C-alpha positions in Angstrom: 53.2 -23.3 17.4 52.6 -20.6 20.0 54.9 -22.4 22.5 57.7 -22.4 19.9 57.0 -18.7 19.3 57.2 -17.9 23.0 60.5 -19.8 23.4 62.1 -18.1 20.4 60.9 -14.6 21.5 62.0 -15.4 25.1 65.4 -16.5 23.9 66.0 -13.3 21.9 64.7 -11.2 24.8 67.0 -13.0 27.3 70.0 -12.5 25.1 69.2 -8.9 24.6 68.7 -8.3 28.3 72.0 -10.0 29.1 73.7 -7.6 26.7 71.9 -4.5 28.2 72.6 -5.4 31.8 76.3 -4.7 32.4 77.6 -7.3 34.8 74.1 -8.7 35.3 74.4 -11.6 33.0 74.7 -15.2 34.1 75.7 -16.8 30.8 74.0 -17.3 27.6 71.8 -20.3 28.5 70.7 -18.9 31.8 69.9 -15.5 30.2 67.8 -17.3 27.6 65.9 -19.1 30.4 65.4 -15.8 32.2 64.2 -14.2 29.0 61.5 -16.8 28.7 60.5 -16.2 32.3 60.9 -12.4 31.7 58.4 -12.6 28.9 55.8 -13.9 31.3 56.8 -11.2 33.9 56.8 -8.5 31.3 53.3 -9.4 30.0 52.0 -9.5 33.5 53.5 -6.2 34.5 52.3 -4.4 31.4 48.8 -5.8 31.7 48.7 -4.8 35.4 49.9 -1.3 34.6 47.6 -1.1 31.5 50.6 -0.3 29.3 50.4 -1.4 25.6 53.4 -1.6 23.4 53.3 -2.1 19.7 51.8 -5.4 18.7 53.8 -8.0 16.8 57.2 -9.5 17.1 59.0 -6.3 18.0 56.5 -5.5 20.8 56.9 -9.0 22.1 60.7 -8.8 22.1 60.6 -5.4 23.9 58.1 -6.7 26.5 60.2 -9.9 27.1 63.5 -7.9 27.3 62.0 -5.5 29.9 60.7 -8.5 31.9 64.0 -10.2 31.6 65.9 -7.1 32.7 63.6 -7.0 35.8 64.4 -10.7 36.5 68.1 -10.2 35.9 68.1 -7.2 38.3 66.4 -9.2 41.0 68.6 -12.2 40.4 71.7 -9.9 40.6 70.5 -8.6 44.0 70.0 -12.2 45.3 73.4 -13.2 43.9 75.3 -10.7 46.1 
């Protein structure tokens, strides 16, 4: 069940990050994949920096979206 939860939250976070990054999106499917990876990056970054967001679904979506934005930014730099 936790894998399904992570995929769903990652998909929402990737979609949200694609909407927030003007010109940084790569299409819906790729943004969803980046959102899933971004969730991992966001959790790692926040744990490393000892930052705690609100717990629950909203906190997970925010963490995943921030991680996905970081990944989309880096991917945009590599795309150029």
